[in-house]
C-alpha positions, -999 to 999 in steps of 0.1 A, spaced: -497 392 -231 -463 376 -224 -478 355 -196 -506 343 -219 -480 333 -246 -459 315 -220 -490 297 -206 -500 287 -242 -465 274 -249 -465 254 -217 -499 238 -226 -486 229 -261 -454 213 -247 -473 193 -220 -499 183 -246 -472 170 -269 -452 152 -242 -482 134 -227 -489 112 -257 -452 104 -260 -451 94 -223 -483 73 -228 -467 57 -259 -435 49 -240 -455 34 -212 -474 13 -237 -442 0 -251 -428 -9 -217 -461 -26 -208 -460 -46 -240 -424 -56 -234 -432 -67 -199 -462 -88 -212 -440 -105 -238 -413 -113 -212 -440 -125 -189 -454 -148 -216 -420 -163 -223 -415 -171 -186 -452 -182 -182 -446 -207 -210 -415 -219 -193 -426 -221 -157 -464 -221 -156 -476 -239 -187 -468 -274 -175 -495 -271 -148 -517 -242 -160 -518 -248 -197 -509 -226 -226 -522 -190 -225 -539 -197 -192 -562 -224 -205 -569 -252 -180 -541 -277 -176 -535 -302 -149 -538 -277 -120 -571 -280 -101 -588 -262 -73 -581 -281 -40 -617 -279 -28 -636 -287 -60 -609 -305 -81 -621 -284 -111 -594 -273 -135 -580 -238 -129 -586 -214 -159 -562 -184 -154 -581 -166 -182 -610 -161 -157 -590 -150 -127 -603 -115 -127 -639 -126 -133 -637 -151 -103 -624 -122 -81 -651 -97 -85 -638 -80 -117 -604 -70 -105 -570 -87 -105 -562 -96 -68 -525 -90 -71 -517 -94 -34 -536 -127 -33 -519 -139 -65 -484 -131 -51 -493 -149 -18 -501 -180 -39 -470 -178 -60 -446 -172 -31 -461 -197 -7 -432 -210 14 -453 -236 32 -436 -270 29 -453 -288 1 -470 -255 -11 -483 -259 -46 -459 -233 -61 -429 -238 -38 -409 -259 -62 -416 -236 -92 -405 -206 -71 -373 -223 -61 -367 -232 -98 -372 -196 -109 -348 -184 -82 -322 -210 -90 -324 -202 -127 -312 -166 -121 -276 -159 -130 -269 -135 -101 -245 -150 -76 -257 -129 -46 -288 -144 -30 -305 -111 -26 -299 -101 -62 -312 -135 -73 -344 -129 -53 -348 -94 -68 -344 -108 -103 -368 -137 -96 -394 -113 -82 -391 -91 -113 -396 -122 -135 -427 -131 -116 -440 -95 -118 -438 -98 -156 -456 -132 -154 -484 -113 -135 -485 -87 -163 -490 -115 -188 -517 -132 -167 -536 -99 -165 -533 -95 -203 -549 -129 -210 -581 -123 -190 -614 -129 -208 -630 -95 -215 -665 -110 -210 -685 -96 -181 
């Protein structure tokens, strides 16, 4: 009987904590999206347009405007995070995002170069959360 009561108490505790954890994760996710939006507006809007709508950025091959709201749709229904990071952190001379990446890095207040890189990567991660959040929900 004691083991049953102990098991029941454990189930109740876990059941109560799980929603709290989910709620906390939701708050963290929302905060990251809001920070990402702020930084997207600052660093990305000049080329990509407000809220991901087409701006002056175009696909190299087709010269059609890039609509970041359809990024998932254009990539088979999933956000290609690795590919997105490759595009953002392109170190090729003259790479389309090279100047923006350098601006993001240079805008960090850390004096140590490694710490500045870490802060800049965190900032770009939040921009990614924002870009994921603006995806059209249409199939």
